[in-house]
C-alpha positions as CSV (number, residue, x, y, z in Angstrom):
1,M,7.0,-50.3,7.3
2,D,8.5,-49.3,3.9
3,S,6.5,-46.9,1.8
4,R,5.2,-48.0,-1.6
5,P,7.3,-47.2,-4.7
6,K,6.8,-43.7,-6.0
7,R,4.8,-43.9,-9.3
8,I,5.0,-40.2,-10.3
9,G,7.4,-40.0,-13.3
10,T,6.9,-43.6,-14.4
11,G,3.9,-42.9,-16.7
12,D,3.5,-41.9,-20.3
13,P,2.8,-38.4,-21.7
14,P,-0.9,-37.4,-21.8
15,L,-3.0,-38.7,-24.7
16,V,-5.0,-35.7,-25.6
17,E,-8.4,-36.3,-27.4
18,Y,-9.7,-32.8,-27.2
19,R,-8.5,-29.4,-26.0
20,R,-9.9,-25.9,-26.1
21,T,-8.2,-22.8,-24.5
22,R,-9.8,-19.4,-24.0
23,C,-8.7,-16.3,-22.3
24,W,-10.9,-13.7,-20.6
25,N,-9.6,-10.6,-18.8
26,G,-6.4,-12.3,-17.6
27,L,-8.0,-15.7,-16.8
28,E,-6.9,-18.5,-19.1
29,C,-9.1,-21.6,-19.2
30,C,-8.0,-24.9,-20.8
31,F,-10.7,-27.6,-21.2
32,S,-9.3,-31.0,-22.0
33,R,-10.5,-34.6,-22.6
34,E,-7.7,-37.2,-22.3
35,S,-7.4,-40.9,-22.2
36,I,-5.6,-42.3,-19.2
37,S,-6.1,-45.9,-20.1
38,R,-2.4,-46.2,-19.9
39,P,-0.5,-44.8,-16.8
40,T,-0.1,-41.1,-17.5
41,D,2.1,-38.3,-16.0
42,W,1.5,-34.6,-15.9
43,T,3.7,-31.7,-14.8
44,I,2.8,-28.1,-14.4
45,R,4.9,-25.1,-13.4
46,D,3.9,-21.5,-14.2
47,D,4.5,-17.9,-13.1
48,R,0.7,-17.6,-12.6
49,H,-1.4,-19.4,-10.0
50,V,-3.0,-22.6,-11.4
51,M,-6.2,-24.5,-10.5
52,I,-7.1,-28.0,-11.8
53,V,-10.7,-29.0,-11.6
54,H,-11.9,-32.6,-12.4
55,L,-15.1,-32.4,-14.5
56,A,-16.0,-36.0,-15.6
57,G,-14.7,-39.5,-16.1
58,K,-13.4,-42.3,-13.8
59,M,-10.0,-42.4,-12.3
60,S,-8.7,-45.6,-10.7
61,V,-5.4,-44.1,-9.5
62,L,-4.2,-40.6,-8.9
63,E,-1.1,-39.5,-7.1
64,T,-0.1,-35.8,-6.9
65,E,3.0,-34.0,-5.6
66,L,3.8,-30.3,-5.1
67,D,7.4,-29.3,-5.0
68,G,8.3,-32.8,-4.1
69,R,6.8,-32.6,-0.7
70,S,3.1,-32.2,-0.2
71,G,0.5,-33.9,-2.4
72,S,-2.4,-36.4,-2.4
73,L,-3.4,-40.0,-2.9
74,G,-6.7,-41.3,-4.2
75,P,-8.6,-40.8,-7.5
76,A,-10.5,-37.6,-8.2
77,T,-14.2,-37.3,-8.4
78,P,-16.0,-34.6,-10.4
79,G,-15.9,-31.2,-8.6
80,E,-12.6,-31.8,-6.8
81,L,-9.9,-29.3,-7.4
82,W,-6.1,-28.9,-6.9
83,T,-4.3,-25.5,-6.7
84,I,-0.7,-24.8,-7.6
85,P,0.8,-21.5,-6.3
86,S,2.8,-19.4,-8.7
87,G,6.3,-20.9,-9.3
88,S,5.6,-24.2,-7.6
89,R,6.1,-27.5,-9.5
90,Y,3.1,-29.9,-9.7
91,A,3.5,-33.5,-10.8
92,S,0.9,-36.2,-11.0
93,Y,0.4,-39.8,-12.1
94,A,-3.0,-41.2,-13.1
95,H,-4.7,-44.3,-14.5
96,G,-8.3,-44.9,-15.5
97,D,-10.7,-44.2,-18.3
98,D,-11.3,-41.1,-20.5
99,I,-11.5,-38.0,-18.3
100,E,-12.4,-34.3,-18.7
101,F,-10.9,-31.5,-16.7
102,A,-10.2,-27.8,-16.7
103,V,-6.9,-26.1,-16.0
104,L,-7.2,-22.4,-15.0
105,Y,-4.3,-19.9,-15.0
106,L,-4.8,-16.9,-12.8
107,P,-2.6,-13.7,-12.7
108,K,-1.0,-13.0,-9.3
109,K,-2.3,-9.4,-9.5
110,P,-6.1,-9.5,-10.1
111,P,-7.6,-6.7,-12.1
112,T,-9.7,-5.6,-9.1
113,S,-6.8,-5.3,-6.7
114,K,-3.7,-3.2,-6.3
115,A,-1.8,-6.0,-4.6
116,E,-0.5,-9.3,-5.7
117,T,-2.1,-12.4,-4.3
118,G,-0.9,-15.7,-3.1
119,M,-2.7,-19.0,-3.3
120,T,-3.0,-21.8,-0.7
121,P,-2.1,-25.3,-2.0
122,L,-5.2,-27.5,-2.0
123,F,-5.5,-31.2,-2.8
124,G,-8.9,-32.7,-3.7
125,L,-11.1,-30.0,-2.3
126,R,-14.7,-30.2,-3.5
127,D,-16.4,-27.1,-5.0
128,E,-19.8,-27.4,-6.6
129,V,-19.8,-23.8,-7.8
130,M,-16.6,-24.5,-9.8
131,L,-18.0,-27.7,-11.2
132,S,-21.3,-26.3,-12.5
133,S,-19.7,-23.1,-13.8
134,L,-16.9,-24.8,-15.7
135,R,-19.2,-27.4,-17.2
136,R,-21.3,-24.5,-18.5
137,M,-18.2,-22.8,-19.8
138,S,-17.0,-25.9,-21.6
139,Q,-20.4,-26.0,-23.5
140,L,-20.3,-22.3,-24.4
141,V,-16.8,-22.4,-25.8
142,E,-18.0,-24.9,-28.4
143,A,-20.6,-22.4,-29.7
144,N,-19.8,-19.9,-32.4
145,D,-22.5,-17.2,-31.8
146,D,-21.8,-13.9,-30.1
147,L,-24.2,-14.5,-27.3
148,S,-22.5,-17.7,-26.3
149,R,-19.2,-16.0,-26.3
150,M,-20.6,-13.2,-24.2
151,E,-22.2,-15.6,-21.7
152,A,-18.9,-17.5,-21.5
153,E,-17.1,-14.3,-20.6
154,T,-19.7,-13.5,-18.0
155,V,-19.4,-16.9,-16.4
156,A,-15.6,-16.7,-16.6
157,D,-15.7,-13.3,-14.7
158,A,-17.9,-14.9,-12.0
159,V,-15.5,-17.8,-11.7
160,A,-12.5,-15.5,-11.4
161,N,-14.3,-13.6,-8.6
162,H,-15.2,-16.8,-6.8
163,I,-11.6,-18.0,-6.9
164,R,-10.3,-14.6,-5.7
165,S,-12.7,-14.4,-2.8
166,K,-12.3,-18.1,-1.7
167,Y,-8.9,-19.3,-2.6
168,Q,-6.5,-16.3,-3.1
169,K,-5.0,-14.2,-0.3
170,A,-3.2,-10.9,-0.3
171,D,0.6,-11.0,-0.3
172,S,1.1,-7.5,1.1
173,N,-0.6,-4.9,3.3
174,D,-1.7,-2.9,0.2
175,T,-5.1,-4.7,-0.1
176,A,-7.3,-1.7,-0.9
177,P,-9.6,-2.8,-3.7
178,I,-10.0,-0.6,-6.8
179,P,-13.1,1.5,-6.3
180,P,-16.2,0.2,-8.2
181,V,-17.2,1.8,-11.5
182,H,-20.8,2.9,-12.2
183,L,-22.4,3.5,-15.6
184,N,-23.7,7.0,-15.9
185,A,-26.8,8.1,-17.9
186,L,-24.8,8.8,-21.1
187,Q,-23.0,5.5,-21.0
188,S,-26.1,3.5,-20.4
189,R,-27.9,5.3,-23.3
190,M,-24.8,4.6,-25.6
191,I,-25.1,0.9,-24.8
192,R,-28.8,0.8,-25.5
193,E,-28.4,2.6,-28.8
194,Y,-25.4,0.5,-29.8
195,V,-27.1,-2.8,-29.1
196,W,-30.4,-1.8,-30.8
197,D,-28.6,-0.5,-34.0
198,R,-26.5,-3.7,-34.3
199,L,-28.9,-6.5,-33.4
200,S,-28.3,-8.3,-36.7
201,Q,-24.5,-8.1,-36.2
202,P,-22.2,-9.9,-33.7
203,I,-21.9,-8.0,-30.4
204,S,-19.1,-8.7,-27.9
205,L,-18.4,-7.6,-24.3
206,G,-15.2,-6.0,-25.6
207,D,-17.2,-3.9,-28.0
208,L,-19.5,-2.7,-25.3
209,A,-16.7,-2.1,-22.8
210,S,-14.7,-0.1,-25.4
211,L,-17.8,1.9,-26.3
212,V,-18.0,3.3,-22.7
213,G,-14.3,3.3,-21.9
214,L,-14.3,0.4,-19.4
215,T,-12.6,-2.9,-19.0
216,T,-14.9,-6.0,-19.5
217,H,-14.7,-6.7,-15.8
218,E,-15.8,-3.1,-15.0
219,L,-18.6,-3.4,-17.5
220,L,-19.9,-6.7,-16.1
221,A,-19.9,-5.3,-12.6
222,S,-21.7,-2.1,-13.5
223,F,-24.1,-3.4,-16.2
224,R,-26.3,-5.4,-13.9
225,E,-26.7,-2.4,-11.6
226,V,-28.4,-0.4,-14.4
227,F,-30.0,-3.1,-16.6
228,Q,-30.9,-5.6,-13.9
229,T,-29.5,-8.5,-16.1
230,S,-26.3,-9.6,-17.8
231,P,-25.2,-8.2,-21.2
232,A,-25.9,-11.5,-22.9
233,Q,-29.4,-11.7,-21.5
234,Y,-30.1,-8.1,-22.4
235,V,-29.0,-8.6,-26.0
236,I,-31.2,-11.8,-26.3
237,A,-34.2,-9.8,-24.9
238,Q,-33.7,-7.0,-27.5
239,R,-33.3,-9.5,-30.3
240,M,-36.5,-11.2,-29.2
241,R,-38.3,-7.8,-29.2
242,R,-37.1,-7.1,-32.8
243,A,-38.2,-10.6,-33.9
244,Q,-41.6,-10.1,-32.4
245,W,-42.1,-6.8,-34.1
246,L,-41.1,-8.2,-37.5
247,L,-43.4,-11.2,-37.1
248,L,-46.3,-8.8,-36.5
249,Y,-45.6,-6.0,-39.0
250,S,-43.5,-7.5,-41.8
251,K,-44.2,-10.0,-44.5
252,W,-40.7,-11.5,-44.3
253,D,-40.4,-15.3,-43.9
254,I,-39.1,-16.5,-40.5
255,T,-35.6,-17.3,-41.8
256,R,-35.1,-13.7,-42.8
257,I,-36.6,-12.4,-39.6
258,A,-34.2,-14.6,-37.7
259,L,-31.2,-13.2,-39.5
260,E,-32.3,-9.6,-39.3
261,S,-32.9,-10.0,-35.6
262,G,-29.4,-11.5,-34.9
263,F,-30.2,-15.2,-34.7
264,S,-28.1,-17.5,-36.7
265,S,-30.9,-19.5,-38.3
266,H,-34.6,-20.3,-38.4
267,S,-34.1,-23.1,-35.9
268,H,-32.1,-20.8,-33.6
269,L,-34.9,-18.3,-33.4
270,T,-37.5,-21.0,-33.1
271,S,-35.7,-22.6,-30.2
272,T,-35.1,-19.3,-28.3
273,F,-38.7,-18.2,-29.0
274,T,-40.2,-21.4,-27.8
275,T,-38.1,-21.4,-24.6
276,R,-38.9,-17.8,-23.7
277,I,-42.4,-17.4,-25.0
278,G,-43.8,-20.9,-24.8
279,Y,-44.6,-21.5,-28.5
280,P,-42.8,-21.1,-31.9
281,P,-42.7,-17.8,-33.9
282,S,-45.1,-19.2,-36.6
283,Y,-47.8,-19.6,-33.9
284,F,-47.1,-16.1,-32.5
285,R,-47.5,-14.6,-36.0
286,S,-50.8,-16.5,-36.7
287,E,-52.4,-15.7,-33.4
288,A,-51.4,-12.1,-33.5
289,N,-53.1,-11.7,-36.9
290,K,-56.4,-12.6,-35.1
291,T,-56.1,-9.7,-32.7
292,R,-55.2,-6.8,-34.9
293,V,-57.0,-3.5,-34.4
294,R,-60.0,-3.6,-36.8
295,D,-60.9,-0.8,-39.2
296,R,-64.1,0.8,-37.8
297,G,-64.8,2.8,-41.0
């Protein structure tokens, strides 16, 4: 029986509707929305390892090919991924509706290893961890506040660790990991003081890492050991503490309190406050005034 005609290479270039690219500690993530209402071709070849994860949208047709030999047939569903080892040529043909996907570029030598790594070619493997993490990252890259950027970098670090542990393999016998770094008492105090003194200003992971002489990956790995939470959640908690103090002991309006505490607006503080405390800051202030220590004189 003759095989069906090859369709890869017969489509049009991608019709990009949206694209955002961010880089975190060697991991480059490109989030895209494209229309494949007309037959569409993609090609990828890179010196880094590449992973493609389908996030949303209906495909009717998908054919993929790696180095002209291996590949896959059948449309993608959300959460399926394809991997492209460094130097390999990936080509695909697709047809369907609007789709959303992420393309991740990973260095061959991870920051936590002394050895280069390889990557096994995969075609349509389902990974719920990647799906949920990348959907969250795609939301965070749209936000402009420092905590969203910090959380995005934290999620990106977790994604990179997940990929390295599950999909990458050592290319040599030199597989000894770089020893973990621990925050000492001075470093942890420096972080506490830096955050508290700058709550009304943007704070980034890079700032905190530079402060204590670590990479962002080393900081993320060691921060939770000391603070029992992520840097982003720690900063939110301290901003909430500042806001609560100002609500109790200042006469400022809530908009000013929000800005002085590091929130972008009145509504930003109200939303965060309601989520974490259970009611808005105006109610917190009015109820607190009823329970002040009374003058016994």
